[in-house]
Every structure is written in structure tokens, then in C-alpha cells.
N, C-alpha and C positions, 0 to 999 in steps of 0.2 A: 505493499500499500503506498501511498505518495500521501507526505500526512505533513502541511504547517501548521507549525506550534505559534502558537503568537503568546508573551509572557516569558518568552524562554530563556528569558538569562535570570527570573527571578527562580524561588526557591523549588518552586512547584511544576514548573517550566524545564529548569535542568533537569531533574530527574526525569521528565517522561522522556525529554531529547533521549536521553541515555536509554530509558525502556526500549523505546521505539527501535534505534538502533542495535539495539543487542538480539531485537527479535527478527531484523533483518529489513526493515520498512526503509524509505529513503524518505529524509528527512529535509524541510525548510526551514528554517528555524529564522523568527523575524526579529532584527536586532537596528537598535537608533545607529550602532558605530558596530559595521560587519569587520570590522581588522579587529577591533577589541574581545570580538567572542571566542572566548577561553577553548571551546570543543572541536578537535580538526577530524574530520572520517569522510572514510569517500564517498558515503551513501547521505554525508552532509552536506547542505547548500545554506549559507547563510546571506539572507536578503536583507538590502538594508534599508529602513524606514519608519513609518511613524506609526503605530496601531491605532490612534485617534483618525489618521489618516485615508479617506476610499481608497485614492488613484495607489498608494502605498500597499495597501492589501489588497488589491485587485491583480496588481502584478506580482505579488507574493504567492498568490492561489494559484497562478494559470499552471494547467495542467496537473492540475494535483486533485486526490481524492478524495479528502478529510480535512477537514478545521479542528485543533484541539488548542484550546483556547482556556489557559488561565490570566489570565488578565487582570489588574486590578492597578488601584489608585497606589501610589509608591506611598504619599500622607495622607490622612482625610480631609486635607484642606484641599483637595484638589474637586471642589464643587463641580457637578453634572458630570462627570468624565466616562463614567461606565453608562451612561445615557447614550451620550455619544459617539465613544465605541460600539455600542451595538446595532447604532443607527447606520454607520459605516461599512461593520461589518458585516451585517446584512444584505446591505446595496451593493457589496462586491464579490460576494459570491450568489448572489445573483442575475451578475454579469459575464460572472465565469462559471456560472454551468455547476460551478459546486454545493451540492447538495447537504452533506454529512458534517454535523458540527457535535463534536464534544465541548460545553461551557461548563468551566469551575465558578459553583454560584458559593453560597453560604446559606448554613442551619437557618432561619430566624427569617427569610426573607420571604415574601408574598404569604401562601396559607399554612407554611411550618411555624409560624410565628405562635400560632397555638399553643404548638406541643412542646415550647418551651419553659423551662422554670420561671418563675416570679421575678428571679433576680436575674436575670439573663435577658428577661422580656426588660425591664427595668434600663439596663444598659442600653439594650438594643433601639430603645424609643426615648433616647434619655441620650447623654455621649456620642453615641452612635448613630442617630437616628437620620443625620442626613447622610452619611454612608448606606442606610439602609436601604430609603429613599431611592436614590440614585439606583441603586441596584436593582430594586424592584421597576422602575422605568424602565429598564435597558430587558430586565425580563420580558414584561409587557411586548416590546418589540420581535425580544425572538419569537414569543408563543404564538404572534401572529406575520410570521415571516411566510410561514410554509413550505420550511425549509427541515432536514428532516435533522433533527438535537434532539439531543440527549444534556438536561441540565441538573447537576449535580450540586446536592447542598450539601457539605460534608458540615462533621459536628468541628470544634476546634483544632487546627492545625499544629501542628507538631515537627519538629526533625528528628532525625531517628530513622534505625532500621523500617524497612519492610515488617508487621507481623504475621499481619495474611488472616484468613481468618472473616472479613469485610461481611458487615450484612449489608443489607439495602432495603428501603422500605418508604412505601407513601404515607408511612404514618408514625410520628415521632415514637408513639408507646410502645414500638416494636424495636428501639434504640435508647440507648443511652447516650443523654447526649454528652453528660459532663466531660467523662474522660477523653482525654486530646487523640485526634484522626491523624495517622500520620501520613505527611504527604506524599510519603513514595507508594503508599497503600491507595492514597485516591489519586494519584499519577497512574496507578496501574487498574484502577478499575475506572478512570476516564478513560486510556485505549482501550479497555475492552470493550468501552460504548462506539468507538469508531465502526464495527463492525456488527455487535448485537444490538436486535431490534426488540430486546425484553422491556428495554426502558426507553422506547420511541417516544418521540414529543411527550417523557412525562419529566419530572424533576422528584430523580430518588434520593431521601436523605440517604448516608451513609454512616455507620460508624462500628463496634463491635459487638 
């Protein structure tokens, strides 16, 4: 499979690039500074561009099969960036004819908010309220896109090795939100969604 990784320089995206290469895929990594991208591989192409620029996205995904996106703002002061990103991503995918998208979201967005414990709800509608509102606006654009998307909502992300045993559900009652979800396990689950139809056009919550 030929896959574009957006957010390839981030913690989850870096792991996704490695996993995709390890399984034999051809990977295009989008980066603002292609020359500084740390990974080199015969099946890796680094495309220079801005993830919030439609033209950059469209150029990067020409001739590819799917998109893996772990894009996110570098800090909470970046207002509206997730909505703008998703608008441009959807437009670029439609123009280039790429339909498959595995997208990293977060537990707490949209209808998953109701399954959080009360302390998390206070945080996500208080200090992080603008962040989640922006993410939800981006999700609305994704849901209306007509693309073949899977919108993955992990619990809190952590570093460290994959532990396996990932569980997915549309109901938070089936999972434990509080324990950390490793980025490596998250990347692995998202890669599976590039070809699996189990969660097609759904927003699975993932945990252990």
C-alpha cells in the first residue's frame, strides 16, 4: 500500500512511519522541512509542505492509496487549526481521488464526551474547551465528506513500547479511559484501519 503520513514528525506519526515501512508499505511523509526529516529508507519519500495548505496536501498524495493522519496543533493557542486542516485535507483527497483515511482524534470529542468521568469533563470543557471544540468542527467536516474514513479516538496517549491487547468500542462503558494508551499501540491500530472495514465511517474509542 502507498500511504501518506500527515503529522509524520510528531510522536505518533514517527511510530506510524516506522511501522508502515516495517510491514513493506511505500510511505510518503509530509514535513515542513524535508531535508531535516530524520528517517531514510528506500521506500520512504519525504514531501515538503504545510499540512494546513490544500495544494501541499494534494501534491503529496498524488498516486497514493490512503492517508494516515495524526495531525494536531503544536500548542493549545493555535485556534481553528484543526478545522482548517480537515477542510483542506478533505478537499485535497477528493481532488486527488484518494478516499481512504485513518484519522487520529481523541476520546472526549463528539458523542464520546458523555462516557468520560466527571473530572475529565471539567477539564475538556474548561481549560481544553477550545481545543476540543476545534477538533469537533473538524470531525463534522470529515463525517460529511463522503470519504472512506475511520476516526480513531484513543484515551490519554503516552510514550513507551506497545503492550498489545487493544480494545475498540463505540461505547466508553466497554473500555477503561483512565489508563494511558501508548502511541505505538495507537499507531498500530490506526494502520489496521487503512484496509479494514470493521470501523468504516465510525469513530471507535480505543483502550485496554
